[in-house]
Backbone bond lengths (Angstrom), bond angles and torsions (degrees), N, CA, C in turn:
res aa  C-N    CA-C-N  psi(-1)  N-CA   C-N-CA  omega(-1)  CA-C   N-CA-C  phi
1 M - - - 1.447 - - 1.612 104.09 -
2 K 1.366 112.15 126.45 1.537 116.06 178.11 1.398 109.36 -75.17
3 R 1.396 112.84 141.41 1.552 116.89 171.20 1.534 106.90 -82.01
4 K 1.212 111.39 142.31 1.467 123.40 -176.79 1.626 104.17 -82.05
5 Q 1.428 113.59 128.24 1.391 113.27 -176.16 1.464 111.47 -91.56
6 K 1.290 120.75 139.69 1.386 124.09 178.93 1.445 112.43 -70.35
7 K 1.299 114.89 140.33 1.458 118.26 177.61 1.535 106.21 -82.99
8 K 1.296 115.49 138.80 1.453 121.40 -177.90 1.621 103.81 -115.85
9 P 1.390 110.22 101.57 1.544 112.51 -173.10 1.612 114.68 -67.69
10 F 1.348 107.72 -33.68 1.460 113.33 -170.35 1.627 115.00 -94.30
11 R 1.381 113.83 7.13 1.385 120.15 -177.71 1.509 114.47 -58.26
12 P 1.370 123.23 -43.54 1.440 126.99 170.80 1.472 113.08 -52.14
13 L 1.283 115.22 -50.27 1.546 124.29 -176.46 1.549 106.60 -63.03
14 R 1.325 120.73 -40.41 1.427 124.05 177.76 1.571 113.55 -67.22
15 N 1.264 110.08 -35.07 1.524 112.87 179.09 1.528 107.65 -77.22
16 M 1.327 123.19 -35.43 1.341 120.24 178.16 1.576 110.77 -70.01
17 I 1.226 119.11 -33.88 1.455 119.68 175.43 1.592 108.63 -68.99
18 F 1.220 117.43 -44.12 1.532 117.68 169.21 1.440 117.82 -51.34
19 L 1.292 114.82 -43.06 1.488 121.86 175.99 1.668 116.46 -70.75
20 L 1.251 110.65 -29.40 1.476 115.83 179.60 1.514 116.57 -89.39
21 R 1.331 111.42 -13.71 1.524 117.70 -176.45 1.546 114.10 -58.32
22 P 1.386 119.19 -46.53 1.501 115.68 174.59 1.588 112.03 -60.67
23 W 1.336 112.73 -41.47 1.439 117.81 -176.72 1.549 107.73 -59.29
24 W 1.216 113.59 -47.45 1.565 120.46 -178.32 1.517 109.39 -60.19
25 K 1.432 115.82 -33.98 1.428 120.24 -175.96 1.486 108.75 -69.67
26 Y 1.320 118.06 -40.58 1.497 121.22 -170.66 1.549 111.59 -96.49
27 A 1.334 117.83 -26.54 1.458 120.35 -168.87 1.444 113.73 -141.46
28 K 1.283 121.76 56.07 1.401 124.52 -178.00 1.569 111.31 -57.19
29 W 1.432 109.55 -48.67 1.455 119.92 -173.25 1.608 109.54 -66.22
30 M 1.359 116.59 -29.58 1.461 121.40 -178.95 1.599 109.02 -73.31
31 L 1.363 113.05 -41.32 1.379 115.42 178.80 1.576 112.84 -63.54
32 L 1.399 111.96 -45.19 1.397 117.41 -179.51 1.482 114.13 -61.51
33 T 1.401 110.94 -43.34 1.528 117.39 -179.21 1.411 110.86 -66.29
34 H 1.331 119.30 -35.81 1.502 122.13 177.09 1.450 111.32 -67.47
35 A 1.355 119.62 -33.50 1.428 123.43 -176.49 1.561 102.51 -70.98
36 F 1.230 120.16 -49.08 1.389 127.35 -176.07 1.477 111.18 -60.87
37 V 1.342 118.05 -51.31 1.582 119.94 177.86 1.445 109.04 -63.46
38 T 1.179 131.15 -38.33 1.427 125.44 -170.86 1.536 108.49 -93.81
39 G 1.488 118.44 -15.03 1.329 117.60 170.90 1.547 117.91 -88.85
40 V 1.374 110.06 -15.10 1.567 109.15 179.44 1.485 107.89 -109.83
41 F 1.330 123.57 -48.06 1.384 123.77 -176.17 1.460 113.07 -71.42
42 G 1.305 122.02 -38.49 1.450 122.92 175.96 1.482 114.33 -59.56
43 P 1.206 125.55 -57.78 1.549 126.54 176.34 1.544 111.46 -61.14
44 V 1.316 120.65 -38.14 1.466 121.98 -174.36 1.613 102.99 -70.34
45 G 1.250 120.45 -49.23 1.472 122.16 176.46 1.500 112.06 -54.17
46 T 1.347 113.98 -45.40 1.462 116.53 -176.22 1.622 112.50 -67.78
47 W 1.326 112.93 -35.17 1.580 121.22 176.30 1.521 107.91 -60.21
48 F 1.414 110.36 -51.48 1.463 110.03 -179.95 1.434 119.61 -60.59
49 S 1.415 117.45 -37.25 1.405 121.61 -179.85 1.496 110.22 -70.00
50 V 1.285 118.03 -29.47 1.571 125.27 -171.83 1.577 101.01 -78.21
51 R 1.312 114.01 -46.57 1.526 123.11 -167.74 1.620 106.62 -76.77
52 L 1.370 121.97 -17.42 1.411 125.44 -175.02 1.508 110.35 -49.41
53 A 1.306 117.37 -59.12 1.541 118.20 -168.98 1.545 109.48 -66.81
54 Q 1.351 115.18 -29.82 1.455 114.91 179.55 1.539 113.18 -77.06
55 A 1.239 117.29 -32.24 1.562 116.94 174.93 1.523 111.53 -73.76
56 V 1.192 119.28 -31.86 1.550 124.60 174.70 1.585 107.87 -64.69
57 I 1.255 113.64 -49.02 1.496 116.41 -178.59 1.490 113.71 -67.45
58 E 1.313 116.15 -34.92 1.552 123.82 173.30 1.490 105.35 -61.27
59 K 1.237 120.64 -50.68 1.576 121.11 179.32 1.494 114.44 -54.56
60 I 1.310 112.48 -46.18 1.478 117.82 175.99 1.368 116.79 -57.47
61 Q 1.521 113.76 -45.26 1.411 122.68 -176.65 1.578 111.53 -69.77
62 D 1.284 113.72 -26.54 1.553 118.65 179.40 1.573 108.32 -73.57
63 G 1.193 120.06 -18.79 1.417 122.36 -178.64 1.509 112.56 87.01
64 S 1.361 117.26 22.15 1.430 122.21 -175.98 1.543 109.02 -74.93
65 G 1.222 114.55 -24.99 1.584 116.38 -178.17 1.314 114.33 108.44
66 F 1.349 116.59 167.61 1.441 121.71 176.47 1.535 117.08 -64.72
67 G 1.293 116.90 -35.39 1.483 123.35 -179.00 1.548 110.60 -62.88
68 A 1.367 114.57 -34.19 1.581 114.70 -173.10 1.583 105.57 -85.39
69 A 1.326 113.11 -32.38 1.557 116.87 176.09 1.593 107.99 -67.74
70 L 1.241 116.01 -39.11 1.556 119.24 179.48 1.558 108.35 -65.42
71 Q 1.350 114.00 -46.71 1.386 118.79 -176.40 1.598 110.65 -62.32
72 I 1.310 115.71 -42.44 1.513 120.41 -179.16 1.547 111.08 -69.69
73 G 1.487 116.74 -36.71 1.347 119.56 172.96 1.533 117.05 -64.66
74 L 1.405 114.22 -39.94 1.431 113.72 177.19 1.517 114.47 -72.74
75 L 1.353 115.34 -26.25 1.555 118.03 178.94 1.476 107.15 -68.76
76 Y 1.422 114.86 -50.97 1.513 118.62 175.34 1.467 117.40 -49.94
77 T 1.400 112.53 -48.81 1.433 117.85 -179.20 1.439 110.42 -62.87
78 A 1.442 124.38 -42.22 1.335 127.08 -177.71 1.547 113.94 -58.01
79 I 1.430 110.52 -43.39 1.448 119.37 179.27 1.457 110.47 -63.24
80 A 1.307 116.01 -46.78 1.528 119.26 -177.31 1.583 107.48 -66.17
81 V 1.256 118.59 -48.40 1.450 117.89 179.87 1.561 113.99 -63.98
82 G 1.292 114.92 -29.77 1.479 123.46 177.64 1.579 109.16 -67.77
83 C 1.318 111.54 -48.93 1.517 116.52 177.98 1.593 110.92 -58.86
84 E 1.312 112.78 -44.87 1.456 116.58 -177.27 1.568 111.88 -67.48
85 A 1.394 112.08 -33.90 1.481 110.48 178.27 1.497 112.83 -73.84
86 V 1.322 118.77 -33.67 1.449 119.33 177.37 1.548 106.51 -63.78
87 N 1.292 115.24 -51.76 1.466 118.64 177.87 1.476 117.96 -50.62
88 S 1.304 116.75 -50.94 1.471 122.19 -178.08 1.558 109.11 -73.25
89 T 1.277 116.23 -44.25 1.560 119.92 175.68 1.511 109.52 -51.66
90 F 1.274 118.95 -53.10 1.432 127.15 -173.69 1.573 106.36 -62.79
91 G 1.323 123.04 -47.44 1.418 129.19 174.25 1.520 112.31 -57.21
92 T 1.261 118.78 -52.92 1.476 126.72 -169.67 1.505 110.46 -71.82
93 F 1.271 118.47 -53.39 1.383 122.94 -170.02 1.557 112.74 -88.61
94 F 1.252 113.01 -55.37 1.468 115.11 -173.04 1.618 112.38 -74.32
95 L 1.260 116.39 -49.07 1.494 119.80 -168.91 1.538 103.06 -73.85
96 D 1.363 121.06 -42.34 1.575 119.89 -179.14 1.481 108.73 -59.74
97 L 1.327 123.49 -46.92 1.472 125.48 -179.12 1.530 112.93 -63.42
98 R 1.294 116.63 -45.14 1.477 123.97 179.23 1.544 108.68 -70.18
99 R 1.163 121.31 -38.61 1.489 128.68 -178.86 1.530 108.00 -55.24
100 L 1.326 119.58 -46.47 1.438 119.89 -179.27 1.516 115.77 -66.52
101 R 1.319 112.25 -32.43 1.564 117.16 176.82 1.614 107.92 -69.98
102 L 1.369 108.88 -40.64 1.534 110.58 -178.89 1.555 113.14 -64.63
103 E 1.239 113.33 -44.46 1.501 117.82 178.87 1.534 113.18 -61.94
104 S 1.390 119.25 -34.86 1.363 118.91 176.82 1.601 109.58 -67.11
105 E 1.387 120.10 -38.03 1.409 124.66 173.25 1.492 115.20 -63.31
106 I 1.332 118.69 -35.83 1.388 118.17 172.35 1.409 118.16 -69.34
107 D 1.435 111.97 -34.42 1.508 118.22 -179.12 1.543 103.35 -71.51
108 R 1.235 121.02 -33.75 1.529 122.52 -178.82 1.507 102.25 -64.03
109 D 1.188 120.69 -52.21 1.561 119.19 -177.94 1.522 115.58 -60.06
110 I 1.365 115.41 -32.59 1.502 117.28 175.09 1.480 110.88 -71.38
111 F 1.261 120.82 -38.36 1.414 125.76 178.79 1.586 112.60 -70.39
112 N 1.251 111.91 -35.27 1.575 117.12 176.68 1.585 103.44 -71.09
113 R 1.226 120.91 -36.75 1.603 122.92 178.08 1.476 102.36 -62.94
114 A 1.295 120.72 -47.37 1.474 123.08 -170.02 1.559 112.35 -65.56
115 L 1.472 112.30 -37.16 1.398 117.18 173.38 1.471 115.30 -66.86
116 Q 1.348 121.66 -26.67 1.405 124.64 175.25 1.538 116.52 -76.88
117 T 1.269 118.28 -13.78 1.364 128.65 -179.86 1.553 110.04 -60.11
118 D 1.388 113.13 133.35 1.533 116.40 -174.43 1.434 105.64 -92.33
119 L 1.411 117.32 114.45 1.415 124.27 -179.46 1.502 114.49 -105.11
120 R 1.359 112.65 8.78 1.466 116.62 -177.47 1.557 113.94 -64.67
121 N 1.317 118.68 -30.04 1.488 122.41 178.79 1.415 111.93 -98.16
122 M 1.357 126.80 8.83 1.335 126.39 -169.70 1.481 112.24 -72.99
123 D 1.476 120.69 -19.29 1.428 122.95 -174.54 1.608 106.56 -85.83
124 E 1.350 113.18 -24.42 1.481 112.65 -178.20 1.629 110.51 -72.76
125 T 1.330 113.13 119.47 1.447 112.99 -174.85 1.430 113.76 -73.17
126 R 1.336 126.61 -25.38 1.301 129.42 179.74 1.569 111.95 -65.95
127 R 1.269 114.81 -31.41 1.453 118.80 -179.79 1.569 109.35 -95.71
128 F 1.237 117.24 -24.79 1.535 117.70 -174.78 1.531 108.00 -86.53
129 M 1.335 120.04 -32.85 1.490 121.16 -171.52 1.529 109.30 -63.59
130 P 1.284 122.21 -42.64 1.471 118.83 -177.36 1.525 110.62 -67.25
131 C 1.241 118.34 -29.36 1.486 121.69 172.85 1.578 111.52 -66.92
132 L 1.369 111.50 -47.94 1.492 116.05 172.88 1.398 118.79 -59.63
133 C 1.332 116.69 -37.96 1.418 120.35 177.60 1.568 113.05 -70.77
134 A 1.318 114.46 -29.45 1.481 115.59 -172.71 1.572 102.91 -82.36
135 T 1.300 123.55 -13.33 1.516 119.29 -177.34 1.545 105.67 -96.57
136 I 1.286 119.30 -18.25 1.582 118.36 179.86 1.529 110.88 -73.95
């Protein structure tokens, strides 16, 4: 009879926290800045690009004229393009360059941890086999 496995609902969250821990250790400000930039500039740019047609049509229906509609259209387009430019520039230049440095720092920590591993008893099969069996 098979045993029923318990569902672990928070397992993906725990895995995500485990993966973000080194990034949080070395680059708290980068994660927070990235969350802020993508959380603010992304939706604002999308809102302005979606609202563009509605704002232009409202200006034309108000009888403000073609000049006012063109002005509001250009303003909304400039804001949407500006938000997208900030979002993509931040992601392309800043995050990619900083990410390489962070990954090298994380790799250095992993290598230092590997150097601290006690390999003295690795040749003894009676001690090594339970560890090997536990990882399989």
